[in-house]
N, C-alpha and C positions, 0 to 999 in steps of 0.2 A: 934327392934331385931338386936343384933349386929350379926357379921359374924360368930362367934364361935357357936352361939346358932343355927344359920341357918345350919351350917354344922352338928351339932348333929341331927337336924331334919331330914335332908337327910339321914343320916346313919341309923336312925331307920327305915325309909321307905324301904331302900334297903334290910335290914334284914328281914323285914316283907315279902317281895317278895320272898326271898330266903326260908324263912319258908314255903311259899306256893308252892314252886317248880316252880315258872314262869320262873325264868331266866335259871334254868337248862334245862327246855323243849326247850327254844329258841335255846341255843348253841347246844343242841343235834341235833335238826332239821337242823341247818345251817351246822353242821359238815357232817352229812350224805349227804347233797346236795353237798357241795364243794368236799368231797372225791370222790363221784360218777363221778363228772365232770373231776377230775384230772385223775381217773382211766381210764376213756373213752379215754382221749387224750394220756395217756400213751400206751394203747392198740393200738390205731390208729398209734401212732408214730412208735411203734415197727413193726407193719405190714408194714408200709411204708418203714421203714428203711431196713428191710429184703428183701422187694420187690425190692426197688431201688438199694440196695446192690448186690442183685442177678443179676439184669440187668448189673450193673457196673461191677461185677465180670466176668460175661459172656462176655461182651464187651472187657474187659481187656484181658480176655483169648483168645478171637479170635484175638487181635492184636498181641499177641506173639506166636500164634500157630506154626508160621514157624521159630521162633527163636530156633536154635539148643541148646542143654545143653552144653555149651562149658566147656571143661576140664580146670582145673586150670592152668595147664602149658601153654595152648594156649592162655588163657586171659593175663597171666602175660607176655608171650613173645610178645603178641601184645602191651601191655603197654610199654614195654622197647623197642620196635622195633624202635624207633626214632634214634638209634645209627647205624643202619645197612643201611648206604647209598650205593647208586649204584656207579659204577665206569664207566668212559668214556675212551675209546681208539681211538687213531687215526687209520688210515689204518695200515695194517701190524702189528697189535697188540702193537702198541706204546703207553704206558700209558699217559693218559692226566691228569686225576684227578677225584674228585669225582663230582657227578651230582650236579649242582646248583638247589636248591629248592626255592619255593616261600618264605619259611621262613628260614632265616639264623639263625642257632642255635649252641651255644657253651654250652655243657653240664657241669652241675656243680654238687656238692653234697650238701646236706641240711646243713652240718656243715660250708659250705662256703657262706651261705646266712645270711644276717643280721636278727636279731630277730625282728627288726621293720617292715621289709618286711613281715616276716611270720605273725606276729600279724595283720599288715594291711590287708593282704589277708583273713586271718580268719575273722576279724572283719566285712569286707565288702561283701566277697564272700560266707561265710559259717559259721555263728557265732555258729552253733551247731556241728561244725567239730568233736570235741573231744568226743562227746556223741552219735551222731546218728550212724546208721548202713547202711549207704550208701544213705538214702533219709530222708528228713524231711516231714512227711505226711502233716502237716499244710501248709507247703510251697507249696507243690504240689496242695493241695486243693485251695489254694489262687490263685495260677497261673492259675488253670483250671476255677476258678470263673471269673477271669479277662478275660480269653480268651472267655468264654461263653457270658460275658456281654459286651465285647468290651471295656473295661476300658483302658483309656489312660495311667494310672499309672501302669506301669509293674515292679514289684519288683522281678520277677523271682522266679523259684522254683528248680534250680539245685544246688546241692552240688558240692564240688571239685571232689568228686568221679564220679558223673554223667558227669561232664564236661570232665574228662579224657576219659570215655567211649565214649562220642560223638566226641571227637577229634581223638582217636586212633583205635577205633572199628567201630563205626557207621559214620554217615555223619551229615552235618548241615541242613539236610532236616527238614523242619518245618511240622510235622504231628504227630497225636496221635500215629500212628504206631510206629514211631521212638522213641517217648517219652516213650511208654510202654516198649519197648525193653531196653531203656536206664535205666529205674527204676529197672528192673529185673537184668540186668548185673551189675549195680552199687551195688545192695545188695549183689550179689554173689561175686564181687570183694572184698568186705569188709571182707569176710571170708578167702581170700587168702593173702592179704597184711596187714601190720601193718599201723597205721596212719601216722608215719613218712615216711614210703615207698610211701604211696599215696601222701603226701604233696610234696616229692622230685620229684616224677614223674609230678605232676601238675606243679611245677615251671620250669620244663624243657620242658614241652610240650606247655604250654599255649602261644598264640601270644601276643605280646606287641607293636604292631604298627610298626613304621618305625624308623631306626637309621639316624644319622646325614648325611648319603649318600643317603637317600631315600629308602634304601632297607628294605624290610619287615623282621621283625626279630621275633624270638620265643625263650623262655627261659629266665629266670630272669638274668643269667649271661651276656647273649647277650644284654639283654635290659640295664643293668646298664652301660655297656661299650659303647654301642651304642648311649645312651641318655645322660649320664652324664660323660663318660670317666673314670669311676672308677669300680672297681670289686663290685659284689653283697654284699659282707660283709664290704664294705667301705663307704657306703652311710649314709647320716644323716637322721634324722627323716623325714624332709620335703621331701627329694628325695625319701625315702622309701615309704611314703604315695602317692607320684605321681606314682611311679612304681606300687604299689598296686592297684591303681584305674584304670590302663590301660586295663586290660583283659576284663571289662565289655563292652567297645567299643574302641577297640585299634586304628582303624584308626581316628576316630573322636577326641579321647583324645591325639593322638600322637602330639608332638610338631613340627614335620617335614613334609614337603610335599614330593610327590613321587620323586622329584628331589633333595632332601636333603636340601631344604631352610627352614629356620625357619618360621613358620607360623606368620601371622600378629598378633597384640595384640587382635584383635577380634577372630581370629583363635584360639589363646591359651586359651581363656577364659573358654571354656568347660573343658579342661584338668585341669585348675587351680581350678575351681569350684569343679571338682570331687576330687582333692587332699584334699580340705577342707572337703568334706564329709567324706573322709576316716580318716582324723584326728578327726573329730567330733565322728566317731563310735568307734574309739581307746580310745577316752576319756571316753565315756559313757560305754565302755566295761572294763574299768579299766586297759587298757594296757598302758596308758601314765597318767602323771598328768596334773593338770590345766597349771602349769608353763611350761611344755614341750610343750603343746599344743600352748600356746601363742608364745613361742619362734619359734616354727616351722612356724607359720603363718607369722612372721616378716622376715623369711629368704627369700632372693632374689633368688628364684628358677630359674627364667628365665636367669639370669647371670650365672648360674651353667650349663646350657646346653652345651654340648660339640660342637666343631666347625666341620665343614666338613672337612674330611681327604681324601687323595688319597686312593682309595680302594685297599686293598691288599688280598681280600678274594679269588681271583683266578687270574691266569695269563692269561686266555682266556676268557674274559666276553662274547664277541659277540658269540663265539662258543659254550660254555657251556650253555648259555641261549637258543640258537637255538636248540641244541641237547635236552635239557629238554623239550622245547616246542613240538618237533616233537615226542619224546618218549611218552609224555602225550597223544598226539593224537593217537599214536599206541595202547597204553594200554586203553585208553578211548573206542575206537571202539572194542578192543579185549575183554574186561570185558563185554561190553554191549552185544555183539554177544553171548558170553558164557551165559548170563543170559536171552537169547531168544528174545532180541529186535533187530530191524533191523537198518541199519545206516540211513535210511530215517527217522525213528522214533527218533532216536537220534539227528538228525539234525533239525528236526521240533519241537521238544519238549525241551524248554529252561530249564525247571526244571530237566528233565531227563538228559539233556546234563550237566547241573551243578552238578548233583549227582555223574555222571561218571567222570567228570573232578576231583573232590575231590578224588574219588577212585583211579584214574590214578596217580595223584600227590602223594598220599600216597604210592601207589605201587612202584613208582620209588624211592622215598626217603627212603622207609623202606625195599625194596625187596632185596637189595643186589646183584642187577643185574650187569653184565658186558655188557656194551653198545659199540659195535664196529661200527665206523663211516667210511666214505669213504675219510675223510680228510687226505691229505698228509701233514704231520707235517712241513716238510722243505719248501714245496711251500707255506703253509699257513703263516708260520713265515716270509718268505721273502716278501709276499704280504703286510703284516703288516708293515715291515720295509720300503718298497717303499712308502707306503701310508704315514707313519709318516714323511719320509724324502723328500717327493716331494715338490719341491719349487716354484711351479707355480699355486697354487690355487688362486681363486679370493679373493677379500677383505672380511674381516669380515663386516658384516653389521648389523644395528639395525633392529631387527625383526619387521615387520609391517604386518597387515593384511587389507584387504579391505572388508568392510561390508557396505551394502547399499550405494554404491557409495562414501563411506568415508574411509580414511586411518586412521587406528588405530595403535599406537605403543604398542607393547607387553611389559608390565612391569613385573619385578621380584624383589625379595627381595635380597638385597646385602647381601651375607653370612657373611660379617664382621660387618656391621652396621645395618642390618635389614631394611634398608630404601628401598622404591621402586625405582628402577632405570630401564632405558630401557634395554631390553634383547639384547644382542649382540650375533649373531650366526655365526659359521664359514660356509665357503662353504664346503658341505659335498661330499663324494665319496662313491661309492658302486661298487663292482665287483663280478663276479661269473665266475669260471672256471669249466667247467664240460666236461666229456667224451661223445663223440657223440654216441658210439655204446651201452653204458650200462646206461647212465644217471647219473652216479655217480658224485657227486659234489666233486671236487679235492681241491679246496680252494675257499674262498670268503673273501670279505672286507665288514664289515658291517657298517663302519663309521670310523671317525677320532678319536673320544673320547667317549667311552662308558659312563663314568661317567658323562660326561657334558651333553650328548644328550639322552642317554638311549634309543635310537632308532636304529633298524637294518634296514639299508637302502638298503640291498641286498636281503636277504632271509627270512625276515619276513613278515609282512603284509603291508609295506609302499609301496603303488602303486603310480606310477608317469606317467604322460602322455607320450606316447611312441614318439610323433612327427614323422619324417620321416622314423625312423627304422621300422614303421608299413608298409611302402609301399610294400615291398616284400612279407609280410605276408598277408595282406588283399586285395591287388590290383593285383600285378604282378604274383605271384604264382597261385592264383585261376584263374586268366584270361588266363594264359598259359595253366593250366589244362583243362579249359573249352573250350579253343580254340578261345576265342574272342580276344586274343592278342598273339603275339610271339615276340621275340626280335626285328625283323625287321619290325613289325607293325608300321603304322605311326599314330601318335597322334597330334592333333592341340593344340598348346600352345599359345592360343589367349584368349582375354577377352571374357567371356560369363557369363550369369546369369542362375542359376538353381533353379527352384521352385520345392520344394519336396511335395507340397500339403499344407504346413503351412507357410514355410519361404522361402524367396528368398536368395540365397548365390551366392556370386561372389568371387571365389578363386583368389588368387594373389600369385606370386612367391616371394621368399625371397627378391629379388630386387623388391619392389612392382610396380616399374614403367616399368618393362621390361617383354616382352613376347618373346618367343623363336621361334614361327612359327611351320611349320610342322617338327616334330622330330620323330625320332624312339623310340620305347618303351626302348631300350637299352639306348639311350641318355638320355632319360627323367628320368630314374632310376639311371643312372650313376651320373648325375649331380643334382639330386634331384629336379627336376622341380615340382612344385606343381599344376600348371594349367592342364598340359597334363596328370598328374597322376589322378587328380580328374575327367577329362573327361573320362579317361579309366575305372574308377570305376563306374561312372555313367552308362556308356554303359554296363558294366558287370551286374549292378542291373537291368538294363532293361530286361535282358533275363529271369531269374528266381530267382535272388538273392541267389546264392549258397553259399555266403560267411560265414554265420554263421556256416554251417557244418565244413567248414575247420578250423576256429579258435577255435570252441569248442574241436575239436580233438587235437589241439595243447594246451590245457589246459586253454583257455580263456572262462571258464564256468561262469564267473561273469558279463558278459555283457548281458544286456536285448536284446532279438532278435529285438525288435522295433528300437533299437538304430541304427542298421545297415543301415537303410533307410536314415540316415543323410549322405549326401555326404562328409561331413567333416571328417568322419571316415577314408577316404582315406589318409588323412594326419596325422593320429595317434592322433585323439582327445580323444581316450579311454586310460585307464591306465593299468599298469601292474607292477609287481616287477621286479628287475633286473634278479631274477632267472626265472621268467615266460618268460620274453623276450629272455633271453639266450636260455632257453630250446626250445622255439619255432624255433629260428634260427638254433639250432642244428638238427632240421628236415631236413634241406637242406643238411647238412654234413653227414646225415645217409640215404642217397637215398630216401628221402621222408617219412621215417618212424619216427614218434614222439615216444620218450621214455621220460616219466616224470622223472624230476630230483630228486634225493634222496640222503640223507645223512647218514641214518641208515642202515648199512649193515645187521647186526644181533644183537639179544639180547639174552643172555644166563644167566642161574642161576649161582650162585656161584659154583654149582657142575658141571657145563659145559653142562647142558641141554639147547638146543636151544628153546626159546619160541617165537622168531620171526625171520624170514628170508626173506629179500627182494627179490622180484621175478621181473625181468624185463619182461615188457608187451608192446611190440611194437604195434603201431597204424598206419595203413596205411593212410597217409594224401595225399601225392602226388606221382605222378609216378616218377621214376628215371629220366625220360626225362625232366619233369618240373623242378625237383630239380637241375639237372645239368645246365639247361638254367639259372636259377636264380644264381647259383654259378658263371657262366661264366660272367654274367653281374656284379656281386658284385666283381669279380676280377678287372674289370675295375674301380670300385669305389676307390680301393686302388691305382691303376696304373695311372689313369688320371682324377678321379673324386673328389668327396668331401672328400674321405678318404686318400688323398695323404700324409698328415702329419704323419698318422700312419705308412705307409710304410717307409717314410723317416727317422723315428726314430727307425726302427728295426735293429738289429744287423745281423739278417739273412733274408734279404729281399727276398731271392729267395724262401722262403717257400710259399707253395700254400695257402695264405690266401684270403678269400673273405668276404666281409662285407658291412655294411651300417652305415651311420651316421644318426643322428636324433636330431632335436631341437623342443621343444614344443612351444605352444603360449606363446607370450611375453618374449621368451628367458629364460624360467623358468628352463628347463631341457636340458641337453646335453648328448647324447647317442653316443656310438660306440659299435657295436657288430660284431664280425667276427668269422668265422669258418675255420679250416683247416681239412685235412682228419682224424685227431684224435680228436681234442677237439674245443671247442667254448668257447670264452671269451667275456663277455659283461661288459661294464664299464658305469657308470652314474655319472653325477655331478650335484649338485644343492644345494638349501637351504632347510632347514627343514620347515621353514615358507616361503612359495613360492614367492621368489623374483627374479627379472631378473639378469641374470649373467653379469659379466663384458665383455667387448670386448675380443675376442680371445678365447671364451669359447670352440669352437669346436676343435681348435688345442690344447687347453690346456688338453682336455679330450682324444684326440687321443695320445698325447705324454705320458699321464699317462698310457693308455692302452698298448702302446708300452713298457714302462718301466717294467710293470708287466710280459709282454711276455718275454723280454729279461732276467729278473731275473729268472723266472721259467724255461727258456731254459738252463740256466747255470746249474741248479739242475737235469733236466731231458730232455736232448736234444732229445732223441727218442720219447718222448711224445709230446714235444712242437714243434719240428722242423723235422717233418717226411720228408723223402727224396721222398716218392712217392707223386704223385699229385691226385687230383680228377679224377677218371676214367670216361671217356665219355661212356655213355650206348649206346646199339643198338638202332636205331630209331632216332638218331640225324643226320641230313644232312644240308649241306650248300646249300644255294640258293641265287641268285641275285634277286633284287627287285627294283621297282621304288621308289625313295626317295620322290615322290609326293604322290602316292597311296598306296604304300606296295605291290602292285600286280606285277606279272611278267612284267619287264619294256617293254614299247612300244618303237617303233623305235624313236619317238620324244624325250622320256627320255633319250634313249641312246645317241642321237645326241648331246644333252646338257650336257652328263656327269652325269646326275641325276640318277646314278644306284649305289646302295649299295649291300652289301653282308653280311650275317649272318647265324647263325646256327638255325635250326627250329626242332621242333617235327615233324617227318615224317607225323604224322597224319593231321597236320595243315599247309601244305606247301602253299605258295602263289599260287593262282589260279584265273582265270578269265582274262577279257581284261582290260588293263590299258587304260582307256578313259579319264584320268585326263587332259591331254594336247592335244590340236589339232593344226593342221597347219592352219594358217590364221592370218589376220591382224585385226586391229581394228580402230575405229575413236573415238575421245572424244566428248562426247555430255554432255554439262554441266558439265565438268570435270569427267564425267563417261566413262569408256571404253565400246564401244558397237561394236558388229560384223557388218561390213559394210552391207548396203542393196544394192539392185540392182542398184539404181539410186545415191548412195553415190559417190562423185567425187573421183577418184583414187588419186588425188594429195594430199588429206588430210588423206589418210590411213597411218597408223603408225605401228612400231613394226618390229621384225624381223622374222614375220611369226608364232610365237609360242604364244598361249594364253591358259589360263585354260578353260576347258569345262564348260560352265554355267550349262549344265545339271548334270555334276559330282558334281559340288559345290553344287547343290540343293540336290542331292541324298545323299551326304555326311552330309548335314545340315550345311555346312560351310557358307551359304549364311546368316545365322542368325547372324554371328559375326559382321556384319555392315562393319567396315573397313577391307576389305579382305587383304589389304597389310600387316596386322600384321601376316598373314600366311606365309610370306616369311622369311626363316631363316636368321639370321644375319651373317654378314661376310662370306657370301658363294657367290662368283662371278657367280657361275653356274646358279644361279637363276635370274641373271640380264637379263633383256629384256623380260621376261615372264609377261604378262599383265593379269589382271583379267577383263574380260568383265563383268562389273557390271549390264548391261542391255542387253537384247536381242533386236533384230529388232523389234519384236512384241510389245515391251514395248514402242516404239517411236511412239507418236501420231502425225499423219499428219494432220496438220491444214489446208492445202491447200493454204496457203498464203505464200508469199515470206517474208522473215525477214526484219526487220528495218535497215536502214543504220547505220554504225559506227558513233560514235560521238567524238567531241573534239580532232581532230587531233593536234599534237604538235611535237615538235623536242627536243630531248635531246642528244647532241653530234651528233653522226651519226646515232642515232635510231629515226625512225619515230614511234611515239606512238599514240594510240587512245583508246576510250573507248568502250567496248562491247555493243552492243544494248540490249534491255531487251527481244528480242524474244528468243523463245525456240528452241532447236534442232540445234543450230549453230555448225558446225564442223570446220570452218576456215574462212579465209579471202584472198582476192585477192587485190594486190596493183598495181595501175596504175600511170604512170608518163608521163608529158609532159616536154620537155626540155626548152621551153621558153613560155612566155605568148601568142605569136602569133601563137604557134604550135596548130593546130586544132585537133590533134589526140592524145589521151592519150593511151600509150602503156602498155602492161602487163609488170609487173616487176618480181613478185614472189608470190607464195601462202604461206601461214603460218597459224599454229594453234594458234600462239600467238597473242597478241594485240600489237606487236611491231615489226620492222623490221629494219635491218642495211641497210640503203640506201645510204651511203656515204655522202659527203660534198659539192658535185656540186649544184649549183643553178638549181632548177627544181620545178614543180608543181606536187602535189600528190593527189590521191583520192583513197579510199578504199571501197570495197564492202564486205559484209558478206555473207556466203554461208551456207545453211542448209543441214541436212541430206539427203534430198531428192533432192539435187543438185539445188535448187532455189537460185538466186542471189538477193540481196537487191538492192535498188537504191544506186548510188555511193554517198559516203559522200561528204560534203562540201570540195572544193579543198584547199588544203594547200599549200601556197607559200613558198619554201625554198630558202633563199638567195636573193641577189640583181643582177640585170641585167644591161647591158650598158646604160648610159644616153640617148643616141640617139634613143634608143629603148623603152624609158619610155612610150611613147605614144602607141607605138605598144603593150607594155606589158599591158596598160590598156585595149587596144582594144582586145588583146588576152584573157583578163579575160572575157571581155563581150562575145567574141566568144565561150569561154568555157562554159558560161552559156547557150548561145543559142544552140550550138552544143550538148553539154553534158546534157541538161536538167537540169539547175541550178547547172552548175559546175559538172555535173555527167559524168563518162566515157561513151563513145558512144557505142551503139550496142552490149550490153552484150547479151550473149546467155543463156537462161534459159530454164528449163524443158525439157532437153534432155532425151528422154525416155531410152536411154541406160546408162545414168549416166556417160557418157564419155565426157561432155561438156568441152572443153578446150578453154580458151580465146585466140582468134586470132590464133586458131588452134596450140597453143604451147602445148607441152607435160606437163601433170600435175602430173605424178607419181613421188614418191620419188627417183626411181632409175635414173631418168633422169632430176633431179630438176637442174635448172640453178642457178648460184651463184648470190647473190644480185648484182644489177646494181650499179656501182660506180659513175654514173652520167655522164660518158664520152660520148659524143654525137656520138662518133664513135663505142661504144660498141653495139653489137646485140646479141639476145638470142643464145644459142648453137645450135639450129636447123637452124641457118642461117637467120632467119627472120629479 
């Protein structure tokens, strides 16, 4: 059977089944089942849709319930509010200019923007812009789905209208609450503005990254000029696509760094890839042809980036940026408080802080406020001129950092070639001039080149180590206030080790090999001695550690309290800005009251309503007495201390200036801060990347300080050069004191001329008995001074009768210094002859045995020399002589504490005995024969030697007197004290001792 026959047979069977109704019944049953199933799922779907939709609608409603129904006028004004910038004024209502905002913006109109830019923006940011009514539902659902599922691919769901709402009315807060409000407001805005108006607003509002100077930019005209150096209607297709791609991630896609350097090839890759994406979407959207697409891809976009140019956007970059920063803080706190938040909540919640930071920035840039500052325009201008023309800065240096004990050179891209080259940095300068009584900042210097460094080294947040300028603040003023020190108090400047429980620290002075002995607190601060200052700080901490209270009151609230236990804090190991340090010093110029420095006097609306007015809030820190004592010492710093260069360079040196120098570790920072009855001026020099300064750094900085003072004085002499001096308050009295103990001087101290005079707080006058020096002599035992004992022979007692009291040394803790001689001040003859008894009589152990005899007698010129025996407690030696070998008696010559004696050049025989602390003599040494005798007496000489051996017990001097219980044993009854000591015998046989023996 062929195929056709089989097909006919199959047809006949099908027809038969149809005739019987079999097929109809099958399809009818299947249809009923399938329809019922479909109907079931439709019903379930509808129920679920309404249920979920109801929940979603309710949730959405809850998110926007607090959003007011904004009138059209309010919304439109908010959208176009980017042109209402605020204004800044110098003191006395002198106009400065517009507020610098984070985003530099130059407004344009839509007809001045390239069609390629507009098409690129629509193709990439909002492809349904022309047809939607503010939102694209499927885009929102897609974004919600991505958020819920945590998808890595984020395609976004915001239209251009929504982005305008986010930038101009809401914030960048990431939350469903903010998104819901954004959706409602975007749909509402579409009813008030035309599409072209929305597009124009968007192009003027949206951020576009950074320009060639590193400044943040917003608006398409600003972006075209800042990135390519052309207007927005002059760009080509490739440039238009690049600009259109920036709003999605402005900083990541921006071709420039924050310092205006073109990014590396790797850094540019993201932006170039984004440009290709924009071109691809423009092609697929029909905005460009395939040929235009290919041509744009071939264009060398990188070569068309504009070069860095000197910024001309404002005349006062440091000032306007600092004003903006401070006003943002004011508005941030003001807006948060108005919304019911506390300042503590604002400080501790980073998200909340960021939210109000955005609101504050917007308020400033759009609010049209008049911001009045404390800055004196003329003085500020002349400060910048002095800084620019100062010709004694240190060298420019290649920037390096030290990490993990390795030195690393900082590299940067050459703005011309794009190659990585070492970064060369200038030595920087910072200065702050402020009013003592009000805290008003009159002028400041933020640095030498804002465009080059973009860092404010004076009044921003750049803190530097204070070095010795911290000494009055953290050591002397608190110690004066607590009574542990006064200007006439004595401090030891001697080597010591301090263990703080964790580490051992041994401070050193600037001249690391020198110590200055017992010095007054005035001297230590005037000459900036480190060791004595550290000693005073440690003593202060040992009381009850009051230091943190004082520093926190002066604005140093950024230092952890645990850090104060480190003794190195005394030397300024902590950091502060120039403003903070200057404000703290101003406390002394304001009778001990701290007033925080400020720059914003008041803020008012365009209608003149004052929305902020600074209020002066004095804080009591030190008493007027303490402040005056510090002032008086700091006068000496300029007159005869480390600040002499500053005074030498002043045109008006008679002004009552008081100040302090400072240098940080490794000579990284140089400071000078000084105050007069009206103002305080602080200056700092250093490098941005912290490197050591060149030689002469302190004098260089002081001369710079003086030039600023001189220039400002020419402008306002009444302010800068007051004729009045700091007034001494009641409760300051003058007293004399011992330069040894700091107590009222004893008769001994007066007899030596070791008496000083200084001013004191009457509450803390020197009192008590000065027992630091006592009348008495000493002997040397093993090269250590010891007060004589009852049996110590008087002939070996030394000194002029004045010694340091061992008990006092122990009470003061000075005995721990080891070498007590370092307590003697240098170049002061009044201290000569005072000895330190390093051992007490009780420290000398009596062995009960006589010492061994000296050894190795020899002659060098006229000097008889010998070696000391190994015995302990020897205080001196007695020398005996016989005139000839046949002489049977050795006669006493002289006592000495040395191991040598000038005996002349006559022939003679000598022997020496050692004497100990308890008066015991050793056996005589071996006889030394000095010179030749007559030939006819040679035999007698030999015989004399033998007699010497027999008579003197092996050539020892005869009949020595030992163990005199009174300690007054005198050889051959000759006086042995120093007041009646005989001259060395010259060997003449006719010479006799002075007592006639």
